[in-house]
KOLZA-387962 format. One record per residue (C-alpha): x, y, z; residue in one letter. Coordinates in steps of 0.5 Angstrom, whole numbers, padded with zeros to 4 digits, always signed. Layout:
N
XYZA/...
REM end
This chain:
387
+0127+0236+0221M/+0131+0230+0221H/+0138+0233+0220L/+0137+0238+0225I/+0135+0233+0230H/+0142+0229+0228E/+0146+0235+0229I/+0143+0237+0236Q/+0145+0230+0238K/+0152+0231+0236I/+0152+0238+0239I/+0152+0234+0246S/+0159+0231+0245T/+0163+0238+0243L/+0164+0240+0251M/+0168+0234+0253P/+0173+0234+0247H/+0179+0238+0247P/+0180+0244+0241R/+0184+0239+0237T/+0179+0233+0237A/+0175+0232+0231K/+0168+0229+0230I/+0164+0224+0225R/+0158+0227+0222V/+0155+0221+0217S/+0162+0219+0213E/+0166+0225+0215H/+0171+0227+0220I/+0171+0234+0222L/+0175+0239+0226P/+0171+0241+0232I/+0171+0249+0230P/+0169+0247+0223F/+0163+0243+0226F/+0161+0249+0230A/+0161+0253+0224Y/+0156+0248+0221L/+0152+0248+0227I/+0151+0256+0227L/+0149+0255+0219L/+0144+0250+0220V/+0141+0251+0227A/+0140+0259+0227S/+0133+0260+0227P/+0134+0265+0221T/+0138+0260+0217S/+0134+0259+0210T/+0138+0252+0211H/+0134+0250+0217A/+0128+0248+0213Q/+0131+0246+0207S/+0132+0239+0204D/+0140+0240+0204E/+0144+0233+0205T/+0150+0232+0210I/+0154+0233+0204D/+0151+0240+0201D/+0151+0243+0208L/+0158+0240+0209L/+0160+0244+0202R/+0156+0250+0205I/+0160+0250+0211G/+0167+0249+0208Q/+0165+0255+0204E/+0164+0259+0210L/+0170+0256+0214W/+0174+0258+0208E/+0171+0265+0208E/+0171+0267+0215H/+0175+0263+0220A/+0182+0266+0221P/+0188+0263+0217P/+0192+0260+0223E/+0186+0257+0225L/+0184+0254+0219Q/+0192+0251+0218D/+0192+0248+0225Q/+0185+0244+0224Y/+0186+0242+0217R/+0186+0235+0215L/+0193+0233+0211P/+0194+0233+0204T/+0195+0227+0200M/+0202+0228+0199D/+0204+0229+0207E/+0200+0222+0208I/+0204+0219+0203E/+0210+0221+0206T/+0208+0220+0213F/+0206+0213+0211L/+0213+0211+0208A/+0216+0213+0214D/+0211+0209+0218F/+0212+0203+0214E/+0220+0203+0215S/+0219+0204+0222D/+0214+0198+0222L/+0219+0193+0219V/+0225+0196+0224D/+0222+0200+0229G/+0221+0199+0237N/+0215+0199+0241V/+0216+0206+0243Q/+0217+0208+0236R/+0211+0205+0233L/+0206+0208+0239A/+0208+0215+0237A/+0205+0214+0230Y/+0198+0212+0233A/+0195+0219+0233P/+0197+0221+0226Q/+0196+0214+0223A/+0189+0215+0226R/+0188+0222+0223I/+0191+0219+0216A/+0186+0214+0216L/+0180+0219+0217S/+0183+0223+0211A/+0184+0218+0206L/+0177+0215+0207R/+0175+0222+0204Q/+0180+0223+0199F/+0178+0219+0192Q/+0182+0213+0191G/+0185+0213+0198G/+0181+0207+0200D/+0187+0203+0197S/+0192+0206+0202L/+0187+0206+0207A/+0185+0199+0207D/+0193+0197+0207W/+0193+0202+0213L/+0187+0200+0217E/+0189+0193+0220P/+0196+0196+0221R/+0193+0201+0226I/+0192+0195+0230D/+0199+0194+0231Y/+0200+0201+0233L/+0195+0201+0238E/+0198+0195+0241A/+0204+0198+0242A/+0201+0204+0245E/+0198+0199+0250A/+0205+0196+0252I/+0208+0203+0253V/+0203+0206+0257S/+0204+0200+0262Q/+0207+0202+0269P/+0215+0200+0269P/+0216+0193+0272A/+0219+0193+0279P/+0226+0192+0280A/+0229+0186+0278A/+0232+0181+0283P/+0239+0179+0283E/+0237+0173+0278R/+0231+0175+0275P/+0226+0170+0272A/+0224+0172+0265P/+0220+0177+0264P/+0212+0176+0262P/+0210+0176+0255L/+0206+0182+0254E/+0199+0180+0252P/+0199+0184+0245Q/+0204+0178+0243Y/+0199+0173+0244T/+0194+0170+0240Q/+0189+0171+0246A/+0190+0179+0246Y/+0188+0178+0238W/+0182+0174+0239M/+0179+0179+0244N/+0181+0184+0239T/+0177+0181+0234L/+0171+0179+0238A/+0167+0185+0236T/+0170+0186+0229R/+0165+0184+0224P/+0167+0179+0218M/+0169+0184+0212P/+0164+0184+0207E/+0168+0182+0201K/+0169+0176+0205A/+0163+0173+0202K/+0166+0174+0195R/+0173+0173+0195Y/+0174+0168+0201M/+0171+0162+0197P/+0176+0163+0191V/+0182+0164+0196F/+0181+0158+0200K/+0180+0154+0193K/+0187+0156+0191A/+0190+0155+0198F/+0187+0148+0198Q/+0189+0146+0191N/+0196+0147+0193K/+0195+0143+0199G/+0195+0148+0204L/+0190+0149+0209P/+0184+0153+0206P/+0184+0157+0213E/+0190+0160+0212L/+0187+0164+0206A/+0185+0169+0212W/+0191+0172+0213L/+0189+0176+0207S/+0184+0180+0212E/+0191+0182+0216V/+0194+0184+0210E/+0189+0188+0206S/+0182+0188+0209S/+0181+0183+0203L/+0182+0189+0198N/+0184+0187+0191L/+0187+0194+0190Q/+0190+0195+0197A/+0197+0198+0196R/+0203+0200+0201S/+0207+0206+0201P/+0213+0202+0198V/+0209+0198+0193G/+0206+0192+0195A/+0200+0191+0192Y/+0194+0187+0192G/+0190+0182+0197P/+0196+0179+0199F/+0201+0185+0199Q/+0206+0182+0194F/+0212+0187+0192M/+0214+0187+0184P/+0220+0182+0185A/+0217+0177+0189T/+0210+0177+0185A/+0215+0176+0179K/+0218+0170+0182R/+0212+0167+0183F/+0209+0168+0176G/+0205+0174+0177L/+0205+0179+0171K/+0206+0187+0173I/+0203+0192+0169G/+0196+0193+0166S/+0193+0189+0168P/+0197+0187+0175D/+0196+0180+0177E/+0197+0182+0184R/+0190+0184+0184A/+0187+0178+0181D/+0184+0174+0186P/+0185+0167+0184R/+0192+0168+0181K/+0195+0172+0187S/+0192+0167+0192A/+0196+0161+0188E/+0202+0165+0189A/+0201+0167+0196A/+0200+0159+0197A/+0206+0157+0193S/+0210+0162+0197Y/+0207+0159+0204L/+0208+0152+0201S/+0216+0154+0201I/+0216+0157+0207L/+0213+0151+0211Y/+0218+0146+0208K/+0223+0150+0210Q/+0221+0151+0217F/+0216+0145+0218N/+0212+0150+0222S/+0206+0155+0220W/+0208+0160+0226P/+0215+0160+0223L/+0212+0160+0216A/+0207+0166+0217L/+0213+0170+0221A/+0217+0169+0214A/+0212+0171+0210Y/+0212+0178+0214N/+0219+0179+0216A/+0222+0175+0210G/+0225+0168+0210E/+0232+0170+0211G/+0231+0174+0217R/+0227+0169+0220V/+0233+0163+0219G/+0238+0168+0221R/+0235+0169+0228A/+0233+0162+0229L/+0241+0160+0228E/+0243+0166+0232A/+0239+0164+0238A/+0240+0156+0237N/+0232+0155+0237V/+0227+0152+0233E/+0220+0155+0235T/+0216+0161+0234F/+0216+0163+0241D/+0223+0162+0242E/+0225+0166+0237V/+0220+0171+0237A/+0224+0176+0242A/+0229+0177+0236H/+0224+0179+0230L/+0221+0185+0229P/+0215+0188+0233T/+0210+0188+0227E/+0212+0180+0226T/+0211+0179+0233R/+0204+0181+0233M/+0203+0179+0226Y/+0203+0172+0227V/+0199+0171+0233P/+0194+0176+0230K/+0193+0172+0223V/+0192+0165+0228L/+0187+0169+0232A/+0184+0171+0225T/+0183+0164+0223I/+0180+0162+0229S/+0175+0167+0230A/+0173+0166+0223R/+0173+0159+0222E/+0171+0158+0230S/+0177+0153+0230I/+0184+0153+0234D/+0189+0155+0229A/+0195+0152+0232T/+0192+0145+0230T/+0192+0147+0223L/+0195+0140+0219P/+0201+0141+0215G/+0202+0141+0207I/+0198+0135+0204A/+0203+0129+0202T/+0201+0129+0195T/+0204+0136+0194H/+0210+0135+0199L/+0215+0135+0192N/+0211+0140+0188T/+0215+0146+0189L/+0216+0153+0185S/+0221+0158+0187G/+0227+0156+0191E/+0228+0149+0193R/+0229+0146+0200V/+0232+0139+0202N/+0225+0136+0199E/+0227+0129+0202S/+0228+0132+0209L/+0221+0136+0208A/+0217+0130+0206S/+0220+0125+0211S/+0219+0131+0216S/+0212+0134+0215A/+0207+0132+0220G/+0213+0129+0224N/+0215+0133+0230P/+0221+0129+0232S/+0225+0131+0226V/+0229+0137+0228S/+0228+0143+0225L/+0236+0144+0225K/+0236+0138+0220K/+0231+0142+0216L/+0235+0148+0216R/+0242+0145+0214N/+0238+0143+0208G/+0237+0151+0206Y/+0242+0156+0205N/+0239+0162+0209F/+0245+0167+0206K/+0242+0165+0199R/+0235+0166+0201A/+0237+0173+0204S/+0240+0175+0198A/+0234+0173+0194L/+0229+0176+0199A/+0233+0183+0199K/+0228+0188+0196G/+0222+0183+0195N/+0219+0183+0202R/+0212+0184+0203F/+0212+0190+0207R/
REM end
């Protein structure tokens, strides 16, 4: 029987696993002890199920009944998957630290986040949270890699600047994406997203940030209420004309893409740089503006060390995603088309400076920043951030 053959192949993976491990059967993630009960059930020579036509789901149901009937309560508690309420509490804490936590704190979330992702895939309706969580596990695994590195040797009296961890580089994310297939939903939604971006005068390739934000799931939601393929919080959505409720226009492919393009257009006109605009999309324009002013610098590479860990990874990950999906160098994306430079919704910037400086690196970003009130932006952005 094909099913028995499949299970026999999986048995060989049991021995190296610790008792706390879980194993994949078809689309299910199971604790090892539970799987052992399933093996006994279907592989026993006297089992009536060994010659039956039950599917994997049928056997899992039978195995679950046996597990609950015969396994000791303490063992069931030890190996149970978390409940939805427990996952949502965990994700709320995780999202808070994703914004403000350091690398060590993010790394500590990785094992539980992987278990939460597996559990969410099994809950009815869990995909909306799972598709928000899955791309962010990349940051946790990158943080794990950073903290697992041996400590640097003792610094000399005049230390050179420490080398940049690879997880903060586009090359690292290009390597991560090299074996990751394009999402299936891209064929359906990316043409819509790209057209909306192009209509706003933005490089259409920037629409790939939706893969990083939501795995291209129109119903992706974060624990704090960001929703849709571009992860708008309610206040930010209203700022860009999206209706909240039923239907929720944050999940509308065209309207949400137009809103995201409008917001990125504003951010580009503020910062005259796509990396800085992406950083502001992730961390908030006020936060990025204050960091630039405090450090007295003008580029993303110069200010990155003063931004949240997630943002430091988010920007190169978006650029790498664009490069991988479009087979281009995302660092060479053009600015906003000149016909759209004076079309602006939401907060206004010094448009004469923005227009004259678009595509002109000789115009100082500091001059652009002088035309924008970051304290005002910070007040507007408070509570309106995307995550």
